[in-house]
Every structure is written in structure tokens, then in C-alpha cells.
N, C-alpha and C positions, 0 to 999 in steps of 0.2 A: 843885174841879177843873179842869183844862187838855185840851182835847183837839188833837192838833196831827198832821194827816192828810200824808204822804204817798204818794208815786204812782211806779208801776213806771219803773228806771232800766234795765234792761238786759231781753234776752231769754235766759235761759240754755239754750232748747230750745224747739224750737216745730212743731209737724206741724199747727195747724191752717192754715186760709185765712185769709190777712191781707188787709187791704181799708185799706190804708195802707203807710208806711213798712216800719214793720217792728211785730212784736207788742206791744213793751212802749211802741213810739209812738201807734199803735193807741189803743192801754188807756188814755192819759195827756194825750189833747188836749182834751176837756168838747165832743168833737163825735159825736151819732152819726149820722156820714158815716163815721167812720172804725172798725172792728171787727173783732173775730177770730171765725169760725167754726170748729166742729169737720167733717173732712170726712166726705162720706158713706159706709157700709160698714167704718169702721176705727177704730179705738180713737186718736185723734188725743188730745194734751193740747199745755199750756206751760204754763212754767216761768218765770215771769220775778222778773227780780231786784230788789231794792231799796239806795238807798244815800245818803247825806246828809244821814239825822236826828241831829243836837246834841242834848246833853242839857246843861240847865246846871247847873254846882258847885252842889250841895246838895240838887237834885232825884231822884227816882227813879219810876222806870217799874211804872203800877196796872196794866194791860193793857194787851193789843193786841187787835182784830178786824180781818178784812179784810170791804170792803166792793165791792159789783158794781155794774152797771146792765147790763142785760141783755134779753134777749127767745128767743124759740123762732124756729131761723133759718125756717122758714115761721110768721107769725103765725099763732096761733090753735091751732094742734097742741100734743098734749105733749110735753114734752122732760123729763129728769132728769139732773142732772150735780151734780158734786162740785169743791168748792175744800178744798185742803188748804195747810194754811201749814208752810212744811218750812225748814231753815235749812242754810246753807253748813256750818256748825257741830256738824252733825250733831241725826235728831233729825227727827221729823212730828208734826204736833199731828191733833187730832180732825177729821173729815169734816164740812163742812158741806155742808147735800146741798139743793139745791134742784128742786125740779119744780112745773112750771107750764103752765098754757094762755094767753101771752099773746097778744096782738093789737099792744101796745105798747109801748116801753121801762117794765122796771120796776126801780128804786132796792133793794137791799136788803143787810142786814146780817148777818154770819155770827154766831156767837158769841163773847163777849169771852174771850179767853185769859190766865189770871193768871200762867200760866207761857209759859216759849221752848219752840220744838218738841223742845230737849234736855233737861229739865224742870228747868232752872234758871230763877231769876230774870231777869226783865228788865234787859239793859241798852243802851246805845245799839249797842253792837258786835252785837249778837245781833239789835238790829231793822231796823240795816243788812246783819244776814246772809240774812233771809229772802227765804225762795224760795216764790212762792203757784204752786201747781200746780192748773189750772181742767182736768179732763177731763171727758168725757159718761159717764153710766151706760147709756145705750139710746145705739147706735150701729148701728145695721141700716138706716135712711132715713138722709138728711139732714133732712125733720121732726124729728127726732129730738134735733137737734144744739143746744147754745146759739150764740148770739149774743151776744158782750160785748162792750160799747162802753167800758166804765171801768172799773178796779179801785183801789180806796184801799185805804190800810192806817190806822187810826185807833190813834194812843198816846196813850191818857190816862197824864198826867202826875199 
């Protein structure tokens, strides 16, 4: 078993507030000083793209998962939010649901996905077509918004 981790390389769409250069840069720099956070009172979302994954000849992909480093926008308050793996090739995977009261950043992993969002077997092209969609489940106040520092996609080979 071998796991390769890839990071966001593009921002397909974003209505989150960005502290940093862009949504994909802020969630790809290994820094808690840059992040994206939902906008108070609105249904904000971020859609991050991935590319550059290669697979050596003779190897296959077993499964893929999304990991995040996050906390609530206002430390110590409750938040509920979702991460969904989508694809430019079509389809949408199951939602990973995060609900927490956090005072410091948390590292969390979503479920391993044995199939690509379109239901087919994972390929390098489908990994490079991943779009990670992040959006809040509660959005009436800024206290309920997620603050996302990092996004990772793990590929098990």
C-alpha cells in the first residue's frame, strides 16, 4: 500500500472569504495563517480543482479520500459543514459531514471512496478531474461558518 497526497491547484468557483492569494493557494500552503471561511448569512461555497497526479504503468488506484484542516470561524462555537467530491467528468460522491466545536485547528479525514464520483473505477485522469466542494450546513451567522486551512486528496495505490 502506498498513499500519494495531492493538493488544490485551481479554484473553479469560490464565494468564501479568502485570507491569502486565492482559495486554492490558501488551502495548499501548509499555513494556518491563510484560510477560507464562509460568509455570514449566505450559502457560500468553494470548489477546488486538482491536477498533476500521475500513475506509473502497471499500477492501479484502490481508493481516494479528502482530508481537511479546519476549525470554526469563531473558536469554541458549533459548526456544521460538508465536503463533497465532484468531478469535471461528471458525478458527485457522498458528502463527508463535519460538526464540531473547536478552539484550535483540527485535522480530519473523510471516508475512503473506492469509486470515482461518476461511479467508474479510479484512473489518473479521474483523480485529476476531482473538484472538492466545501459548503456550510448552518449559515445564519458567521459563528457557524467553517474556517478551512488546508485541503488534501489522498490516493491509495
